[in-house]
N, C-alpha and C positions, 0 to 999 in steps of 0.2 A: 445543523452543522454540516447546519447544515446550516593484472587482468588475466588469471589461469585461463586459458582458451577453452571454449566449448563449442558446440556446433547445432545447427538447427537442420532438422530432417523434415521434408515435407512428404507426408505419408497420406494414405488414404483414410477415409472417415472411420474406418475400423482399426486404425493404426495402434492404439494403445493395447488392444486386446491380442497380444502375441499368442496366448493360449487361454485356457480356461482360469488360469490363476488371476487374482486380482493384482493389477499394476499398481504399486505404492511408491510414493514419493517420501523417503525418509526425511526426518527432521535433520538436516545435515549440518545446520548451524547451531543446533542445541549443544551445550557444553563450551561453546566459545562465545557467540554472541548473545546468549542468554542460557540460563541454568537448565541443566539436563536432569535435574534431580527426579523427574517423574518418569524418565525412561530407561533407568538402569535395570539390567535383567535380575530376575529373582536368583540369588545364588544356589538355591536348592533346585530349581526347576529349569533355569536357563530361559524362562519365558518372561515377556513384558508383564509387570504386575499391573492389577486393576488401579485406576486413579482414585485416590482417596483425598478428600480436602484437606485433611489433617496431616497427611503425610507428604505433601509436595511443597517444596521450597518455592518453585515457580508460582504455584497458586497463591501462596502467602504474599510473595512480592506483588503480584497482580492486585490482590485485594488490597494491599496497603496503599498502592499509588491510585486505585480507583476510589479508595476511601477519601482521599484528599482532594478529589475532583467534585465539582457540582454539576448536578443535572439541570437543564433548562427546561422550558415549559413543554416544548413540542420534541417528540422523538426525531432523531436524524434519518434523513433519507440518503444523505451522503456525508462523508468526512474524509477529510485530509489529515493524514497522521505519519510522522517519520518512521524510518526503517533502520536506524543505527542500532548498535549493541543497546540493549536495555538499561545498562548501567549509565548510558548517556542520555537516553531519550525515553526511558520507560515512564517517568513521572509525567513528561509532556504529553505523551501519546495518551495517557488515561483520560485527559480532559476531552478528548475526541470519542474515545469508546464509552465513557460514562453517559453519552447521549443516545446509546442504542437502546431501543425497546425490543427485547426478546419475544414479548408476546405478539408482536406485530411482523417482525422480520422472519422470514422464512428462507431467503436465498441472499447470499452475499457475494457480490461481484468484488474482486480485488484486482485492481489495475495497477501494475508495478513496471517500473522503466528497467530496460535491459542494460546491465552493466558490463556483461562479459562477452556478448556476441553482437556482431553488426546486424542490425534489423531494421528495415525500412517499413515494415508493416506491423501487424500484432501476431502474436502466436498464442496457441492453446497447448495445454499440458498434454503429454503422452499417458499420464497416470490417470487412475480412477479414484485414488484415495490418497489424501495428504496426511501423513502422521504428525501428531504434536504430542508433546509430553503430557498433555491433559487427556485428550481422547482423539481419534481419528475423525477427519473431516472428508465427507464424501463429495466428488465433483459432481455436479448436475449434468449428467450425460444428455438429457433431453435438450437442454439450452446449448450444450456443446455441438450436438448435431445441427440444430438450427444455424448456430454461427458459422460452422464449418461449410454448410450448403451455400453460403453467400460468396465464397471463393475469395474472401478478404483476409483469411487467416493462413499462417503457416502452422506447422506442429514442430514444438520443441522436443528435443530428445530428453530422456530422463536425466542424462548427465547435465546438459544445460539448466534443466530445471533444478536440479540439487545444487548446481554452482551458484545460482543466483539467490540474493537474499532479500530483494525487495518485496517479494510476495510472502516469503516464509515468516518475516519478521512480523507480519500481521495475524499470522495463524494462532498462536497462544492467546493473544488478545481476543481475537474473534470467538475462540474456543470458550474463553472465561466469559465473555459478554453474553454468549448464548447458551451457557450451560443449562440453564432451566428448560430449554426448549431443543436440546441437542439432537434429539431423535427426528425432529422436523427439519433439520437444517440441512442445506446443501450449499456449496460454494461454486463460484464460477472464476477461476484465476485466468487473467490475461496478462501476457507479457507485451509491453508496449515498447515499440521501436522508435527510432528517431524520425517522426512523421513530419511530413510537410504540412503546411497550413491547410490545404485541401484534403489531405487524408485525416487530419483532426477533425475536420468537418464532417466527413464521410462516416468515420467511427462514431462521432457524437451523434449523428443522424440514425445510425443503426441501433446504438445502445440506448437511445432516448426512449423507446417504447418500453424498455425494461425499467429505465428510471421512473417512469409514469406509473408503474406498479407500486403501491405503497409497501407491499410485502417484500420488495427487494431493496436491499441496501448496497450503496456503492462505497468501497473503501479506495481512496486514491493514495497511493504510496509515494511519498516524497520528503526528502530533506530540503532544507533551504540553502542559503550561501555556504558555499566551501571556499574559505578565504585562506590565503597564504600561497607561498612560492610553490609548495608541494602541489597546489591545485592550480597553478599557473593563473591565479586571479588575484589581484591586489588593489581592486578599486578602493579609493580613499577619498572621501569628501571631508576636508580638513575643517570645514564649517560646523561639522558635527562633534568635534572634539576628538577624543580617543578613537582608535582604530575600531574598537568594538562598538563603540556608539554609531559610528559611520555604517557598519555592517547592519546593525539593527535598525537604522533609519531606511536603509536600502531595502531590506527584508519587508519591513512593515509598509513600505510604500507599494511593494508588490502584493502584499497580503490585502491591503486595502483595495486594490485593483481587482483581485479574485473576488473580493466580497461583492463587487458590483456586478459579478456574473457576466462579464462582457469579454468575449474571448479575443476580439480585435484589440482591446486596450491592454490585454495581458500580452498578446504577441508584440505590440509596440513597445511595451515596457522592457521585454527580453531583448529586443532589438537595439534598444537605446543603451541599456545598462549591462546586458550580458551576464546578468546574475546567474550564478552557477546552481540553479535549482534543478536538481537531477530528475525530479518527477515533473518537469514542465510539460511533457507531452501527454501523460495520463491527466494532469491538471487541464490542459488544453481540450482533451477529448470530452471530460465532465462539462467544461464551459460551453462547448459546442452541443452538448446534448441538452443542457438547460435552455440555450438558446433556440434549440428546435422546439421544445416543449413550449416556450413563451410564444412561439407563433400561433399555437392553438390556444392561447389565453391562460396557459397554466403560469402561476407566479410562484417563485421560490425566493428564498433569502438565505444568505450564508453569512456566518460570523466565526471569526477565528477566537479561541478562547485562552490559548496560551502561547508563549513563545519563549524559547531557551537557546542557549549557545553552549557547545561542549567546553569552551574557555574563552576567557575574554583576551582579545589581541591587543597587545599595546605597542609592539614593534614589529618591524618587517620580517623577523625571524619566526614570529608566531604563526599559528594556523588555528582554524576552527570550522566547526560545522554548525549551522543553526537549524533548529527544529520548531515547527508550528502546528498547532492542532486546533 
């Protein structure tokens, strides 16, 4: 399955380590985009309580959604999943996360689009640890150092990191899917900018060697069509019937093209229909990584398992966001 403003700061390879203290990214969207029940401070000590499966509302929600999804035969090497609030897309995302095999996966790359800052390249976090309501996730500093040495990455400030939701929304699900092997897990968060076609190819080629390693999992963060006047996108094919049917047809056309794993076909689809797929550049990087591996005879296949919409649009005043996994 396989705009509050922020800023980017370009700093040296030791940039995140301002002191001997570990630099942590807080779970800034907990309590709004998803439940924060696992991170309240203990009233007596003022400290973060230990995570307990029976005591976390978030854990119960994730288990419920995952229990409704089916596993496929082979564990995923890459997934595409949405990054909206869990009340909208949590059930859909479960279909992707159900395909993860924690006994195989040791490192998780998370590629998310930049919503708040202009970025023409990709950026790495300034943090060393990402906090979640379940447990903390450690960034793989060895991989980060290798990526930084390429000169292809910027470094995002901690404020930019915490303002952005596209990566964070995958952290609780990642933690849940990997909880049986959490001590062996590291993550590689990458914020993806508005890349040109050539840059998507460059980053795809760079990351292809990591995709080739079965112990690495790639999570591609993306919602699909953002339809309505508030999104400035109102494409409508009357032949499909009601507006929400037209949106579904448009999205599934794009999903079918992604399943071919052909980056040029996906680029041409976007040029023709301008579908507002916010993770189009992370998807483009993945498709180019697969394309690079195919040159050496590696074959991969990809299938979408679920599709949903935040609401069903029936008139021009309506709006919706689509999700696919």
